[in-house]
Structure formats: structure tokens, C-alpha cells
C-alpha positions in Angstrom: -12.5 14.7 48.7 -9.2 12.5 49.7 -7.1 11.3 47.0 -8.0 7.7 45.7 -5.2 5.1 47.5 -2.9 3.7 45.3 -4.4 0.6 43.3 -4.0 -1.6 39.7 -6.8 -0.1 38.7 -6.6 3.1 40.1 -3.1 3.2 38.2 -3.9 2.3 35.2 -7.0 4.7 35.2 -3.9 6.8 36.0 -1.6 5.4 33.2 -4.5 6.2 30.8 -5.5 9.6 30.8 -8.0 9.1 33.7 -9.4 9.4 36.1 -12.6 8.0 34.5 -16.2 8.0 34.3 -18.1 5.3 36.7 -20.5 3.5 34.6 -22.5 2.4 37.9 -22.8 6.0 39.3 -23.9 6.8 35.5 -27.5 6.2 34.4 -28.9 5.8 30.2 -26.5 7.2 27.4 -23.8 8.7 30.0 -23.8 4.7 31.8 -23.4 2.7 28.4 -20.2 5.3 27.2 -19.0 4.6 30.2 -19.3 1.2 29.5 -17.6 1.9 25.6 -14.8 3.7 27.5 -14.1 0.7 29.3 -13.5 -1.2 26.5 -11.8 1.3 24.7 -9.4 1.0 27.9 -8.4 -2.7 26.6 -6.7 -1.5 22.9 -4.6 1.5 25.1 -0.8 0.9 23.9 -1.9 -1.6 21.2 -3.5 0.0 18.6 -1.2 2.7 17.5 -1.2 4.6 15.0 -5.1 4.1 15.5 -7.6 5.1 18.6 -8.4 2.6 20.9 -11.9 3.0 19.8 -14.5 1.5 22.2 -18.2 0.6 21.2 -20.9 -1.5 23.0 -24.2 -2.7 21.4 -27.6 -1.8 23.3 -31.3 -2.9 22.6 -33.7 -2.1 25.4 -31.2 -1.5 27.8 -29.7 -4.8 27.4 -25.8 -5.1 26.0 -25.6 -7.2 23.1 -22.2 -6.7 22.4 -18.8 -5.0 23.0 -15.4 -4.3 20.8 -12.6 -2.6 21.3 -9.8 -1.9 18.4 -6.6 -3.5 19.8 -4.6 -3.5 16.2 -4.2 -1.2 13.2 -5.3 -3.3 10.1 -7.4 -5.3 12.7 -11.7 -4.9 12.9 -12.5 -1.1 14.5 -14.6 -1.5 17.5 -17.6 -1.2 16.3 -17.2 -4.3 14.0 -15.8 -6.1 16.6 -19.3 -5.6 18.9 -20.7 -6.9 15.9 -19.1 -9.8 16.0 -19.4 -10.0 19.5 -23.4 -9.7 19.4 -23.2 -12.1 16.5 -21.5 -14.7 18.2 -23.7 -14.6 21.5 -27.0 -15.0 18.8 -28.2 -11.4 19.6 -29.6 -9.5 16.9 -28.4 -6.3 16.1 -31.5 -4.7 14.3 -32.2 -2.0 16.1 -29.9 -1.0 18.8 -28.4 1.3 20.0 -24.0 1.5 19.3 -22.2 3.8 22.0 -18.8 4.5 20.4 -16.5 6.8 22.0 -14.9 8.1 18.6 -17.3 8.8 15.5 -17.6 5.8 13.2 -15.0 5.9 10.2 -16.5 6.2 6.5 -13.6 6.0 4.1 -12.2 2.8 2.9 -8.4 2.1 4.7 -6.9 -0.9 5.5 -10.4 -2.3 6.5 -13.8 -0.7 5.4 -16.1 2.2 6.7 -17.9 1.4 9.9 -20.9 3.8 8.9 -21.5 0.9 6.2 -21.2 -2.4 9.2 -23.4 -0.1 10.9 -26.1 0.8 8.5 -25.9 -3.4 6.9 -26.5 -4.7 10.7 -29.7 -2.3 10.6 -28.3 0.0 14.2 -30.9 2.4 14.2 -29.1 4.9 17.0 -25.4 5.9 17.2 -24.1 8.2 20.2 -20.6 9.3 19.8 -18.7 10.6 22.7 -16.2 12.7 20.4 -16.1 13.7 16.5 -13.2 12.2 14.5 -10.8 15.0 13.2 -8.7 13.4 10.5 -9.6 15.0 7.7 -11.1 11.6 6.3 -13.6 11.7 8.8 -14.2 14.5 10.5 -18.2 14.6 10.8 -18.1 13.3 7.4 -19.3 9.7 9.6 -22.3 11.1 11.2 -23.9 12.8 8.1 -23.5 9.7 6.5 -25.5 8.1 9.1 -28.2 10.7 9.2 -28.4 10.9 5.7 -29.8 7.0 5.5 -32.4 7.7 9.0 -29.9 6.5 11.7 -30.3 9.1 14.7 -27.0 10.5 15.6 -26.2 12.2 19.0 -23.0 13.0 20.2 -21.0 14.7 23.0 -22.1 12.3 25.3 -19.4 11.9 28.1 -17.5 14.0 25.8 -14.8 15.6 27.9 -13.6 12.3 28.8 -13.9 11.0 25.5 -11.6 13.6 24.1 -9.0 13.1 26.6 -9.1 9.5 26.4 -8.6 10.2 22.7 -6.1 13.0 22.8 -3.0 10.8 21.8 -4.4 10.5 18.2 -5.9 13.8 18.0 -2.2 14.8 18.9 -0.6 12.4 15.7 -3.5 13.9 13.8 -2.7 17.2 14.0 1.0 17.1 14.5 2.1 13.8 13.4 4.0 13.3 16.3 3.3 10.7 19.4 1.7 11.9 22.5 4.6 12.1 25.1 3.9 11.4 29.1 7.2 12.4 31.5 7.6 10.4 34.5 9.8 11.4 37.7 10.2 10.2 40.9 11.3 12.9 43.3 11.5 13.1 47.0 9.6 15.8 49.1 12.7 18.1 48.4 12.3 17.8 44.8 15.1 15.9 44.2 15.9 12.5 42.5 18.6 11.8 44.8 22.2 12.4 45.0 23.9 12.5 42.0 25.5 9.5 40.5 24.0 7.3 42.7 20.9 5.5 42.5 17.6 6.1 45.0 15.2 4.3 45.6 12.4 7.0 46.2 9.5 4.7 45.8 8.8 1.8 47.4 9.0 -1.5 45.1 5.0 -2.2 45.5 4.6 1.5 43.7 7.4 0.7 41.2 5.2 -2.0 40.0 2.0 -0.1 40.0 4.5 2.4 38.0 4.8 0.5 35.3 0.9 0.7 34.2 2.8 3.7 32.6 5.2 1.6 30.5 2.3 -0.4 29.5 0.3 2.0 27.9 2.9 3.4 26.1 4.6 1.6 22.9 8.4 3.3 24.1 9.9 4.4 26.7 13.2 6.9 26.4 15.4 7.5 28.7 19.3 9.1 29.3 22.7 7.7 29.1 23.2 8.8 32.8 20.1 6.8 33.8 21.9 3.8 32.2 25.5 4.6 33.6 24.0 4.7 37.3 21.1 2.2 37.5 21.8 -0.4 34.6 18.0 -0.8 34.1 16.4 -3.5 31.6 13.7 -1.0 30.9 11.2 -3.5 30.5 7.5 -3.7 30.4 6.8 -5.4 33.5 3.2 -4.9 34.3 1.3 -7.9 35.4 -1.6 -8.1 33.3 -0.6 -10.5 29.8 -0.7 -8.6 26.6 -1.3 -9.2 22.5 1.2 -11.0 21.0 2.0 -8.0 18.4 2.4 -5.0 21.1 5.8 -4.3 20.3 7.6 -2.0 23.4 10.8 0.1 22.2 13.2 0.9 25.0 15.4 3.6 23.2 18.3 5.5 25.1 19.8 8.6 24.4 23.8 7.6 23.6 25.4 10.3 21.1 28.3 8.8 21.3 27.9 5.6 21.6 29.4 4.9 25.0 27.5 2.3 26.9 29.2 -0.9 26.3 27.1 -4.2 24.8 27.3 -5.4 28.5 24.5 -3.2 30.1 21.6 -4.9 30.3 19.5 -2.7 28.7 21.1 -4.2 25.2 19.7 -7.8 26.3 17.7 -9.1 23.9 13.9 -9.8 24.9 11.0 -10.9 22.9 8.9 -7.9 21.8 10.6 -5.6 23.9 13.4 -3.9 21.0 16.2 -1.5 21.9 17.2 1.2 20.4 20.3 3.5 20.6 19.8 7.1 19.6 23.1 8.7 18.1 24.9 11.3 16.2 27.9 10.9 14.0 28.8 7.1 13.7 29.3 5.2 16.6 30.4 1.5 16.4 27.6 -0.8 15.9 26.3 -2.9 18.8 25.4 -6.5 17.9 21.3 -6.9 18.4 20.9 -3.4 18.9 19.2 -0.5 16.1 20.7 2.7 15.7 18.2 6.2 15.3 20.4 8.4 13.4 19.6 11.8 14.6 20.9 15.2 14.3 22.4 17.0 16.5 20.6 20.0 18.0 23.4 21.5 20.4 22.8 19.8 23.3 23.0 16.2 21.8 20.4 14.3 19.9 17.6 16.1 18.6 14.5 15.3 20.3 11.7 16.2 17.9 13.6 14.4 15.3 13.5 11.5 17.6 10.0 11.4 18.5 9.6 11.4 14.2 11.8 8.2 14.1 9.7 6.5 17.2 6.2 7.7 15.0 7.7 6.0 11.8 8.4 2.8 13.9 4.4 3.0 14.9 4.9 4.4 18.4 1.5 6.8 19.3 2.6 6.7 23.1 5.7 7.3 24.3 7.2 7.5 28.1 10.9 10.0 29.3 11.8 8.5 32.6 14.4 10.4 32.9 16.8 11.1 33.9 16.8 14.7 34.8 18.7 16.7 32.1 16.6 14.2 29.6 13.3 15.6 31.2 14.5 19.5 31.7 15.2 19.6 27.6 11.7 18.0 26.8 9.9 20.2 28.7 11.9 22.9 27.8 10.7 22.3 24.1 7.5 21.8 24.4 7.5 18.3 24.2 5.6 17.2 27.2 1.8 16.5 27.3 1.4 15.1 31.0 3.7 14.9 33.2 3.4 12.0 36.1 5.1 13.2 39.3 5.7 10.3 42.3 6.4 12.7 45.0 7.9 10.7 48.5 6.6 12.3 51.7 10.7 11.8 52.5 13.6 13.7 50.9 16.0 12.5 48.8 18.7 13.6 49.5 20.4 15.4 46.5 20.0 18.8 44.5 16.9 20.4 43.8 15.7 19.3 40.4 14.9 22.7 38.4 11.0 21.8 36.7 9.6 24.6 34.9 6.2 23.3 33.6 3.8 25.3 30.8 1.8 28.1 33.0 -1.7 26.4 31.6 -0.8 22.9 33.2 -2.9 22.1 36.6 -2.6 19.1 39.1 -5.3 17.3 37.2 -5.3 13.4 39.4 -3.8 11.4 41.7 -3.7 8.9 44.0 -1.9 8.1 47.3 0.4 5.4 48.5 1.6 4.8 52.3 4.7 7.4 52.4 3.5 9.1 48.9 1.5 10.4 45.9 1.2 9.8 42.4 0.1 13.2 40.8 -0.8 13.8 37.2 0.0 17.2 35.8 -1.5 18.5 32.2 
């Protein structure tokens, strides 16, 4: 089957871990779970460190309400779906809740979703995947079953597990999800050394901003700033929630990049950070992340922990080549998005050693190249 054509919809799907099941192709529980996944996609890039759980309430094959978790401390997807049903004048008694992740059963910044579902009179709960958080991990399902609620788990389990993989990694390791993105010519090159090279056309570059919108931080090396002088801003066309923060991080160990660089210009909701070792001269309006050296520059693992402390759950590494190889060699990359042009870039080949277990899991084409996802 040929690769799909690169469009805003396919770009967003690739950026968020897709492709995702199409509800129109499915029936029964799978159909409604696919709709719950579509709701969850609305919370990507907004909910960290919490997962963007999607929920759909259904009774007699009719949707009563939809919801998604979009901000830590705000109601979870189940509560939002119940509120949506209430706003429509719908009665959830006897309804089925389709939830991409097991409902929580503990008191945190919000109350347990299991209690809310029980109080609302929901009689059946269909779950995509269990929550590995030790405070849940099957406990939510056990509570529901003990109260007589019919529970089914594992519906579209592979897709829901892939969707919530960033949260699962955070729970198990304390580290954020790391996506590496590179644009390469057909010759495996980024372009001539020290020279700005446009590997992908402007329309594809705009679609690649889906990766920034799906992340909460972008990281680049000093050389990228010196050669390209980018802003590193999120310019995905769809509006976003006011609380969204997109951190722009530059690896500038010795503090060489001057204040005149465009990346340091203030952008509302998109603060700039400088990852440094030692104590270089401060830059006005730029916060420093002080990291220990690791013999190759700043410690990348320490950087990830610093970003988690800032509330970042998904990190996009955009280059350059040295930084990309550093993240790969240290086993810190979770997925690789390769923009491969059909034409050579004309520079030295960038040697990249991907984990041997990775395969090309998704792709889409444009007129002169291909977006590939390796996981």
C-alpha cells in the first residue's frame, strides 16, 4: 500500500505517535475507542506531566459527551466528558465510558475518576490500556468491578499504549519522551558544513511544525544557531491553549552565542533557555540550565532531568548532527523522524546508528521526498 500524502492531518498523526485507527473503519467498542483516541489527541503538548487521556460517553450507540485532559491540575478526560454530557442535557446513567487509559483511583490535584464514574451511574467502562502508575496499576479497574461496573480492557490496546508511551516512560524512568528530527538529502547529508541548506520545501517545513506543537521543549546545538540563526518557535497554525509553554533550549556550554541571536528574542509562552557548564556571563531575559560536563559537552541525561523539573514531558531534538549523534549514542532517543529528500544535499554523510530493534513504523510522502518515523 503506498504511503499517504503528507497533509496537516497526516503530519499531526505522525507527530503524535500515529497513524491512528480511523473510527469510520471500525465498529462497536473499537469504533468508540478510536473516537476517544481522537479526543486524546487534542491534549498532546498540553497536559504534561499528566497523560492526555481521551474519553467518550455512549448510550445505545449515541454519544452523550466527550472529554480530554489538557492541563495538570484540571479535570481529567472522564470528568470533562461527564461535564460535556451534562451541558448537553444528557443523562449518563447506564452509559458506557470509553477511556484511552485506566481511570485513576487516587486523590491527587483532582479527585479519583473512578468515583466520578460511579456517582454518575456509568455501568460499563471500556479501557484501552492499564495505567502503570503504582498509585493506579489495575486498582481503578478493581474498584469499578467491585462496585458492579462491567469492565473491559485492551480495546485498541496497541494504539492506546503507543499513544500513552510518553507518559509510561516518565512513570517508569522519570525521563521525558525524546523525539529526534533531522532533514537529510538522498545522500544522507545535512548539507555542506557551515552552510544553511534547505532540504525540505517551505510547505513541508510548515507541516514539520506539528512536531513542535506535539512537544513541550525543543533542543538544538550551538552550531545550528550560529549557522541558521533560527527562532525555534512553535508556528503550527492551529491555536493553542493559553497555558501552553514551549521551551526553546540551546546547548551553549561556554556561553558563546551573543544576545543578538534571534533565539533569545522574547516570545510569549515560549521561554528561551541556555544549557551551560561553568558560569558564563548571564544573558538578559535568558535562563541558564547549569549542567555538569560529561566529556563531550553538557550532560544530556542531566538536561532531560532539568526539563522534567520544568514540567516537560515531550522533547524535540532538531539538531544538528553532533547533538543528534550524542542523543542516539547514549540511548536517549525514543523515536526518529527523518525527512528524506529525493535530491542530494551535497555535504558529508551523517553517520547515524539507530538501535537495531528499530523499524520504520510510519511514513508519508510529499512531491520530492518522504517523512519517515523510526521507533
